[in-house]
Structures are given as structure tokens and as C-alpha cells.
N, C-alpha and C positions, 0 to 999 in steps of 0.2 A: 558903901560896904557895911555889913552888919558888924556888931561887936564880936560875934563868934568868929567871923572871918578875919577881923583884925587880930584877935588873940591867936588864931591859927597861924597867921602870917608871921607874927612876932615869935611864936614858939619854934617854927621851922626855919626861919631866917631866910628862906628863899622859896620861890615857887617852882613848880615843875617846869614851866616854860623857861625860867632862868637857868635851871640846872641843865636841861637838855640843850639850850642854846650855848651855854659855856662848853659842854662836852662836845657838841658838834663843831663849834668854832675851833676848839683846840685841835681835835682830830683832823678837821678839814685843813687847818693851817699846816699841821705836820705833813699830811699827805700832799698838800700843795707844794711845800718845800721839796719833799722827796720827788715829786713829779717834775719840778723845775730842774733839779739836779739830774734826774733821769733823762730829761730832754736834752740837757747840755751834753751829758756823757754819750747819749745815743747819737747826737749830732757829730761829736768828735770821732766816735767809732765809725760812723758812715764816711766821714771825711778821710780817715786813715785807710779805710777799706778802698775808697776810691783811688787814693794815692798808690796803694800797693797793687791793686788789681788792674788799674787802668794806666795811671801816669807812669809809674816806675816800670811796670811790666812792659808797657808799650815802648818806653824809652830804651830799656835793655834789649828787647827783641829787635828793634829797628837798628840800634847801634851794632849789635852782633851781625845783623844782616849786612849793614854797610861795611863793616870790617872785613867780612868774608868776601864781599864784592871787590874791596880794595886789594886784598891779597890776590884774588884771581886776576885783577887788572895788572898788578905788578908782574905776575908770572907771564901773562900774555905779552907785555911789553918786552920782557927779556927774551922770550921766544921769538918775537918778531924781529928783534935786533940781531939774533943769531941766524934766522932763516930768511927773513924778508918776506915770508908768506903772510898774505892778508887774512887768511883764515884764523891764524893764531891771535889776531886782534879782536875777535868776536867778544871774549869776556871783557876786554877793556871797553869796547863800544857799549856793551850792555850796562856796565857800571856807570858810564857817563850819561846814558839815556835814562837810568833809573831815577825815580823821584827821591829816594832815600839817600841823601848825602849828609856828611857831617855838618856842613853849613846849614842845611835845612833843619837838622836835629838841634843844633845850637840855638837857632832862632825860635823854634817851638819851645825848647826847654826854658828859655829866658822868660817866656810868657806863662808857664805853668808851675814854676818852682821859685821860691824866694832864695834858694841856696846859691849865693854868688860864686862860691868856689867851684861848685859843680858846673855852673854856666861857663866860668873861665876855663875849666878843663875841656869843656865841649868846644869852646872857641879855639883853644890851642890845638886840639885834635883836628878841627876843620882847617885851621891855617896850615898845619904840617901836611895834611893830605893835599891841600891846594898847591903847596910848594912843590911836592913831588910831581904833581900833574904838570904844573907850569914850567918848572925848572929841569925836569928830566923826561917825563913821558912824552909830552907833546913835541919837544925838540928832537928827541931820538926818533920818534915816528916819522917826523918830517924829513930828518936826515936820511933814514933808511929808504924812504920812498924816493928821495932825490938822488942819492949816491950809492944805494945798496948797503947790504949788511957789513961789507968789509970796511966801510968808512967809520964804523963805531969802534972807538978805542977802548982798551981795558980801563983807562983812567975814567972815561965817561961812565962806563958801567959801574965802577966802584963808587963814583960820586952819586949815581942813582941809588945804589944800595944804601949808602949813608943816609941819603934823604928819606928813603923808605923806612930805615931803622928808626929815624927820628919820628916819622909819622906813626910807626907801630908803637913806639914808646908812649907818645902822646895819647894815642887811642886807648892803649891798655890802661894808662893812668886814668883816663876819663871813665872807662868801663869799671875800673876798680872803685873809683869814687861813687859812680852810679849805683853799683851793687851795695856799697857801704850804706848809702842813703836809703836804698830799698830795705836793707836789713833793719836799719833804724825805724823805718816806717812800719815794717812788720812787727817789730817789738812794741812799738806804740799801739798798733792795732790790737795786739794781744792784750796789752794793758787795758785799753778802753773796752774791749770785749769782756774781759774779766770784770771790769767795773760795772758794765751793763748787766751782767748776770747777777752781780751782787745787789744792784739796785732792784732788779726784778724780785729777788728773794726778799729784799727789804720791803718792797711794796706788798708782796704777799703776806709777809709777817705783819706789816702795818694794818692791812685789811682784816687779817684774823684778829689782831689785837683790838681794832675798832669794833668788830663784831662782838667779841667777848665783852668789851666795855659796855657797848650798848645793851647787850643781853643782861649783864649784871645790873646796869642802871635801870633798865625797864623792869626787871624783876623786883629790885629793891624799892624803886620809886613809884611803880604803877601796879604790878601784879599783886604783890603782897598786901599793900594798903587796900586795893580793890577787893581782894579775897576777904580780908577782914570786914570790909564794908558790906560785901555780899552776904557773909555769914550773919552779921548783925541785922541786915535788912530781912533776910529769910526768917530769922527768929521773930521779928516783928510781924511779918506777913503770916506766919503760922499761928499767930494768936497771942504771942508774948508781948503785949503792948507795953509792959513795964520794962522791957529790955532797953537799956540806954545805948544809943548809937554814938560811939566815939572811936575815931581812928586817927593814928599818928602817921603823918606822911607829908608830901608836898602841900603847898597852900591850897591848890585847887581841889585836891581830894579831901582835905580837911574841911574846906568850904562845902563840898558836896555832902560830906558826913553831917555837917552842921545843918544843912538844909533838910536832910533826911530826918534828923533828930527833931527839927521844928515840925516837920510833917507828922512825925510820930506823936508829938505832943498835941498837934491839932487833931489827929485822929482820936486820941484819948478823949479830948474835949468833945469832939463831935459824937463819939460813941456814947458818952454820958448823956449828951443832949438827945441822941437818937433813942436811947433806952427810955428816957423820959417821954419823948414824943410817941414812941411805940406804945407805951402804957396808956397815954392819952388817946391814941388812935384806937387801941383795942377797946377802951371804954366807950369811945364814940361809936365804934363799929357795933358794939353790943347794943347801944341805945338805938342806932339806926336799924339793926336787925329787928329789935322789938317793935320799933315804930313801923317798919315795913310790914311785919307780920300783922300788926294792928290795922295798917292801911289795907292790906289784902283782905283781912276779915271784914273790915268796914265796907270795902267795895263789893265784896261778895254779898254782904247783907243788903247793901243798897240795890244791887242788881236783882237780888231775890225779892226785895221789897217792891222795886219798880215793876217787876214781872207779875208778882202776885197782885199788887195793887191794881195794875192795869187790867188783869183778868177779873178781879173782884169788882172793879168799877164798871165792867162791861154790862153785866146783867141789870143792876139798878138803873144805869144810864139808858139802857135799851127800853126799860119800862117807862122812864120819864119821857123819853123821846116818843114812844108809842102813844102814851096817854095824852101828851100835849098835842100830838098830831090828831088824835081822835077828838080831843076837845076843840081843836081848830075846825075840824070838819063838821062836828055836830052843832057847835054854838057860834061858829063864825057868821057874822052878820046879824046875830040876834041880840048881841050886847052892844054897848056903845062903842064908839071908835077907839077910845083909849083901851078898853078891854081887848079888842081885836089886836091892837098894837102890842099889848103885853103878851098876848098869846103868841104872836109872831116872834117876839124877842125870845120867848121860852123855847120855841121850836128851833129857831136858828142857833141858840146857844147849845141845845142838846146835840144838834148835828155837828157843830164845830167841836164840841167836846168829844164826840165819837171819833171824828177824824184825828183829833189830837192824840187820843189814847192809842188808836191804831198806828199812827206814825211813831209814837213813843215805843210801842211794842216792836215795830220793825227796827227802830234805831238800837234798842237794847239787845235784839237778837244778833246783830252783826258782830262776828267774832266770838260770840258766846255759844250759839247753837251751830256747831261746826258741820258744814256739809262736805261733800266729796270734792276734792280738788282734781280737776280733769283738764284736758285740752279743750278750750272753748273757742269756737269760731265766732268772732265778733260780728261778722256779717249776719250770721244766723241769730245771734243775740239781739242785734238791732232790729231784725225783722220781727222777732217775738214782741219786742217792746212796741213796735209800730202796730202790731195786731191788738195789743191791749189798749192802745191809744187811738184805735181806728175811728171811733165816734168823734172824738175831739178833733182829730186831724181832718176828717171829712167835713165836719161842721165849720171849721175855720178856713178850709181850702188850702191847708199847708202842703208843701212839697218837701219831702225828705229824700235826699240823695246821699250817696257815699262812693268813695273810691274803693280800690281793692283793700280789704281789711285783713289783718293777720289772724293767726291762731295763737292764743295766749293760755297761760296756766292760771286757773282760778276756779271759783265756785260759780257755775253758770247762773243760778237764780239771782245771785247778788249782781252779776254783771248785766243781766237783763234789767234788773231794777235800776241800776246806774243809768243805762240808756233811757229807760222809761222816765226817770226823774228829769234828766237833762233835756230830752226832746219835749217832755211835757212843759217844762219851764219856758222853752223857746216858743211853744205854741201859746202858752198863757200870756207871756209878756211880749206879744206881737205888736207891731206898729199899726195904728188904726188906718193908715193911708195905703197900706200895701199888704198883700197876702204873705203869710209867713213862709220863709224858705230856710231849710236846715240842711247843712252839708257836713258829712263826717269824713275825715281823711286820717291817714296814719303814715308814719315813716320811722325807720329804724334809728335808734340812738345807741349809745354805748350800753350794752347789757340789757336793753329793754326796748319796748315799742312806745312811741309817743303818739297819742291819739288826740285829734283836734275836732271839736264840734263848733261850727260857726253858724250864726243865724243873722237875720236882718231885722231884729226886733228893736225895742226901745233902748237897749244898751244899758250899761252900768257905769256910773261915774267912777273915775280912778280912785277917789277917796274911799269908795265902799268895796273895793275888790277883795279885801281881806275880811271885812265884816260879814259878807254874805255867807261865809262858810261856818259862822258861829251859830249854834243852835238857838232857835227862837228869835233870831235877828231878822226883822222885816224892814224893807226899804219903802214900802207903800202901805197905805191904809187898807184895812181889811175889807172896807166897802168897795174899794177899787179892784183889788185882786185878792181872790180867796186863797187860803193856804194857812199852814201852821208855823212856817219858818223853820221847818226841820229838813226840807228836801235837799238843799245843798250841803248841809251838815251831814246828812246821811250819805251823800255822794262822797264826801271827803273821808268818812269813816270806812266806806267800802274800798276806796282806792288805797288808803293807808293799810287796810287789812291785807291787801294783796301786795304790799311792799312798794307801792308807788307814791306819787304825790300829785296833787291837783292844784291848778292855779289859773288866774285870769291874766293873760298878757296884755301889754299895751297894744292897741290896734288903732289904725286911722280910718278904717272903713266903718260903715254903719252896722249897728247890731252889737252882738256880744260874741266873743271867742273864749272857749274854755278848753284847756289842755290838761291831759293827765298821762301818766306813764303806767305801764303794766309789764309784768315779766313775760319773756318769750317762752314759747313752748319748746319741748325738747327737740323736735324736728324743724322748728322755725318755719312751718309751712303756712303761707298766707292763705287768707280765706278765699272763697270762690265767689264772693259777692260780685254782682254786675254793676259796673259804673252807671250811676244815674238811676238806680232802681228806686221807686217811690214807695 
């Protein structure tokens, strides 16, 4: 950590991460505690609701139903004792056949409530009801059926009434206790329901308080420091590089402000260096401009000099060549052998000088004497080149063929001269053991046409493939192959003038392969040349 960051941490005493962690942990703990309490309260409320709406409600409903059935049974037994009619016993029979009896209710209540007193009251009511059944109802019914209604005495009826009053008292005591417990459960449910509502309000208030706290903390710890940092940064970016960037806030933001300040200082330093470099570049650019202008003027003068010199040399050289040839015709054989040799040297030198000047003139004209750029049919251009080389082709027995050739954009005379030089080289550097064969083909590459000329001549060694395109570079002695060493250099200049490149690829077959690229025509229409035309 840098010294600025250490100072910022010591000044603020805590980082933004620590502050936010403490705030979130505190609020999270409080909300967690409230949620635990809320869960407990909600659980108790649901339990109370279950006891009120299901346990006690069901117990009261079933107890009331059993009590009504018991009263109906007691009325039915008394009526049967008086009349002896079996129809009057139907309510009694239904009460005995029903599943809801106080004995069943007591057993179920013992399993659903921990109130021992209530369970004891239920047992007492069940026992009293059973005693009335076993000690009065069943014996009376049997006696009436066996002996008739007159056999039942008033004493037995009174005894039955006493037993039923005892059962009634026990059942009413049980119902009273049951309703009391239900009232207590209802009160407890109301209490837990009110507590649940209070906790919901507390949760809402806690969430609002947490949101307010976070909003205040984010505004004080993040938004305000970042706003100050943004204002300071904008002042620097608007050009006030002398504005010091300093912000008070959490450690991370002060560290960020320190980094921005270091960046500002670096920009000040770099700007000073840039101004110094700009002055040096401006001075160097001025010198380069002057040198470029001087170079253009020098090249223009050299081109003009070469052109004028070539033209001015033509006339005296023509005279020298003419008179040396006349001298050779008139005095040839009349002088000694050495004189004839000197005359031959003079004639040959004059001829080679003429060819050299003509080639130099052609080389200097490329790109300087602008012709019209048109769509050029390469097949037609190759045919014109063959016509100009017809004597050499016929003399050597050469065969020139080509595939379908395209139409390209360029200066037609220069492209004709390109084919003339390349085909002429193929004929000149032919192999002595076989007649020369030359084949031209083309295929489309990205944005251009790639042309290939292949012959079966003596070939070019790999170490010389770049050297042959340099002006005046010869690979053979002049007494073996005539020439000035300008032909391939002129081809390179013509191709580069058209925006392409020319090279000699590696080949495994005999002879030489030369490839070059040329721009396509607007309609990209291939030439109409016939395959194999010689």
C-alpha cells in the first residue's frame, strides 16, 4: 500500500468495507432477532388458532350433540316404561348406535389436551352417563319387554331420574369447564394475534429504518465523496492540471483520490515532456519538409537531366555509330587485323550505347509521361507483344500459349512492353537442348489478378531472384547474352506503377516462373483469348 493510502486509512480510521459490514451486520442481527421472535409468535398464534377453531370447537360441538342425544334417550326410556311401545325407543337406539359418546370424547380429549382437570370432568361425565345406561335404562327396557309397563314401579322411575340428574350435572360441569378452556384459548389467540400484528409493524419499521440508514450511509460515505472526486476530476480533465485532487471519506475513496492525484501529477510531467517533444518534432518536421522539397527538386532535376542527356546523346552517338560503320565497310580488310578488331569494338560499343540510351529513356518515361488508364485486355496485349517479337519467336522456334486472361486497369503501351520484355527474356535465355515454350496464366486473388509467366529456359538460381530486378544487374557475360540489364528492372517499375508487385517464386520444374499482380477492371470481365494460341 502506498504512503498516501496509509495516511488516508489512518485519517479516516475505517474503510468503506468495514463501515458497510458493521452497518449490515448490526441491522441484519436486529432483523434476525425480530424474525426469530416473529416466528415464535406466529407459531404460538397458529397453535392457539388450531386449538380454538378445531380442538375446542370440535369438542364443544360433539359434547353438545352427545348431551342432546342423552336427553332424547332418557325421554325415550321413560316413554317406553309408560307405554311399552317399541317405537318410543328409537331415540334411545340411535343414541347407542352413534359414534359420539362421552366415553369416546374423553378418550380423544386425553390425547389432544394437557388439561388433566378437563379430562377428569370428561371421564366423570362418561361414567355418569354409563351408570344411567347400565343401572337404569337397560334394566327397565328389559323389564318392560318381559313383564310389561305395569311392572315398573315409581321407586324405580325415581331412581332413574336421580341417576340421570347426576349424569346431567356431570355433563354440564364438563361442558362448563370445556367452554372455560375454550374462552382461555380464545383470549390467548387474541393475545398472540395482537403480538403478530405488532411484530409485523416492527418489521416494517425496521425495514424502513434500515433503508433510511443505508441511504444516509451511502450518501455520506459514497455519494458525497464521489461527487467531490468527480468535480475535482472534471476540473483536471477540462484543463486545470494545477487543481489538486483531495477528498475526505472512506479509505477506498481516499485511495482512489490519491491515485487520481498521482495520475494528475503524471499527466503534468508527461505534458511538459510532450510539449518539449512537440517542439522537437515540429523542428524535425520542418527539416524533413525542407529535405523532402530539396529531394523532389533534385529528383526532378535528375529526371530532366537524364531525359535531356539521353536525347542530346542520341545525335552524336548516331553519328559515331554511322561513321564507324562506314569506316568498317570502306576500310574493312584493307588495314591490319588489329585495326579491323578496333573498328569492330567501336561499332559494337556504339550499338550497345544506343540500346542503353533507348532503354534508359524507356525506364525514365514510366510514371513520368502519363498515358491514359483504360481497361486493357491482357490477351490482346500479349498478342501485340508477340507481333513485335515475331522475328525472334520464329527464328528460335518458340511456342507461346496462354489460358483465359482477364481485363485489367492500366496503360496499354506499358502492359504491352511488360509482356514484350518478359516473353523476350524467355526466348533469349532459352535452353540450348530444347525449343523455348512460354505459357501465361491468371487467377483471381484478393482485390487483384495474379498473372504467371512460365518458360522452360535455363532458369534463375534462388540466390539471384531479387538481384535480377535491380537496374544494370546482369547474371551473364555480355558476350553470351546481349542486353543492358534494364529489362526486368523496367518490368518491376511498370508493375509497381500499376499498384502491383512482381516476384520470382520457388519452383521445382525446369525453367523460370515470374508472377505479378495487376488491379482488376471495373466490370472484372475476363479476356477473350483462346487457350493455346501461339
